C-alpha positions as CSV (number, residue, x, y, z in Angstrom):
1,M,209.8,82.7,93.8
2,R,208.4,80.8,91.1
3,Q,206.3,82.0,88.7
4,P,203.1,80.1,88.0
5,R,203.3,78.5,84.7
6,S,200.6,79.5,82.2
7,I,197.5,77.0,81.2
8,R,198.4,77.2,77.6
9,F,201.7,75.8,78.8
10,Q,199.9,73.0,81.0
11,L,197.7,72.0,78.5
12,S,200.3,71.6,76.0
13,S,202.5,69.6,78.0
14,V,199.6,67.3,78.8
15,F,198.8,66.9,75.3
16,V,202.4,66.3,74.6
17,L,202.7,63.9,77.5
18,F,199.5,61.9,76.2
19,F,200.8,62.0,72.8
20,L,204.0,60.4,73.6
21,L,202.1,57.8,75.6
22,V,199.8,57.0,72.7
23,I,203.3,56.6,70.5
24,V,205.0,54.2,73.4
25,L,201.8,52.0,73.5
26,G,201.3,51.7,69.7
27,L,205.0,50.6,69.5
28,F,204.5,48.2,72.0
29,S,201.4,47.0,70.5
30,I,203.2,46.4,67.3
31,S,205.9,44.5,68.5
32,W,203.3,42.2,69.9
33,L,201.4,41.8,66.7
34,R,204.8,40.9,64.9
35,E,204.9,38.2,67.6
36,F,201.9,36.9,67.0
37,N,202.1,37.4,63.2
38,K,205.2,34.7,63.7
39,V,203.4,32.4,65.8
40,S,200.4,32.5,63.2
41,T,202.5,31.9,60.4
42,S,204.0,28.9,62.1
43,I,200.6,27.6,62.7
44,V,199.6,28.1,59.0
45,E,202.7,26.8,57.2
46,V,203.6,24.3,59.8
47,W,201.0,22.8,61.7
48,L,197.9,23.1,59.5
49,S,199.8,21.7,56.4
50,S,201.3,18.6,58.8
51,T,197.7,17.8,59.9
52,R,196.4,17.8,56.7
53,I,199.1,15.6,55.4
54,L,198.8,13.4,58.3
55,G,195.4,13.0,57.8
56,D,195.8,12.4,54.1
57,L,198.4,9.6,55.1
58,N,196.4,8.0,58.0
59,N,193.1,7.7,55.0
60,F,195.1,6.1,52.3
61,T,197.2,3.7,54.7
62,S,193.6,2.7,56.1
63,D,192.2,2.4,52.8
64,F,195.2,0.3,51.5
65,R,194.6,-2.1,54.4
66,A,190.7,-2.4,53.6
67,A,191.5,-2.8,50.0
68,E,193.9,-5.7,50.8
69,G,191.8,-7.2,53.1
70,R,188.9,-7.2,50.4
71,D,191.2,-8.6,48.0
72,V,192.0,-11.7,50.1
73,L,188.6,-12.0,51.4
74,S,187.5,-12.0,47.7
75,S,187.0,-15.0,45.6
76,A,189.9,-15.8,43.4
77,G,188.6,-15.0,40.2
78,S,186.5,-11.9,40.6
79,G,187.9,-8.2,40.2
80,S,191.6,-8.8,40.7
81,G,193.1,-6.6,37.8
82,A,190.5,-3.4,39.8
83,S,192.1,-4.1,43.1
84,E,195.8,-4.4,41.8
85,D,194.9,-1.0,40.2
86,T,193.5,0.5,43.6
87,L,196.2,-0.8,45.4
88,A,199.0,1.0,43.2
89,L,196.9,3.9,43.2
90,L,196.8,4.0,46.9
91,D,200.6,3.0,47.4
92,R,201.1,6.1,45.0
93,S,199.1,8.3,47.2
94,I,201.0,7.2,50.2
95,A,204.1,7.7,48.7
96,Q,203.0,11.1,47.6
97,A,201.6,11.9,51.0
98,Q,204.9,10.9,52.5
99,H,206.9,13.0,50.6
100,S,204.9,15.8,51.3
101,Y,205.3,15.3,54.9
102,E,209.0,15.1,54.6
103,L,209.1,18.6,53.0
104,V,207.3,20.4,56.0
105,G,210.1,21.3,58.9
106,H,209.5,19.3,61.8
107,D,211.2,19.0,65.4
108,P,213.4,16.4,66.3
109,A,210.9,14.3,68.3
110,E,208.3,14.5,65.3
111,A,211.2,13.3,63.0
112,A,211.6,10.6,65.2
113,L,208.3,9.4,65.4
114,Y,207.7,9.6,61.6
115,A,211.0,7.6,61.3
116,Q,209.5,5.0,63.4
117,F,205.9,4.9,61.4
118,K,208.0,4.8,58.2
119,D,210.1,1.7,59.0
120,K,207.1,0.0,60.4
121,W,205.2,0.9,57.2
122,R,208.0,-0.6,54.9
123,D,208.2,-3.7,57.6
124,Y,204.1,-4.1,56.8
125,R,204.5,-3.7,52.9
126,S,207.6,-6.0,52.9
127,I,205.3,-8.7,55.0
128,A,202.0,-8.1,53.2
129,G,203.9,-8.2,49.6
130,E,205.1,-11.8,49.8
């Protein structure tokens, strides 16, 4: 016949079981936190910087077109030097934003869309520069 186990043994067994359960759950949680950290890092390093740079690029291109429109609509002698300086500054800002965007890694679909934008912007600049 089997001897009944002591209460001390049973309590120790339950304590060890709970301790092992806490360790397993802790390891599981750490692995999930590691995955969450990877996603968070991707958002910070790629998506937020890409969004900021694209916002700058959008702002600079619209400012450039507005400055061109002001230059076209203004009278011939008034402020063309300042307008040329503004256009040159915006052109440098656009080139810098494009360079910054190219430094960030992108998936093939985004890279294709950006290449399409770059080609169209180059075409626009060649037509507008005539």
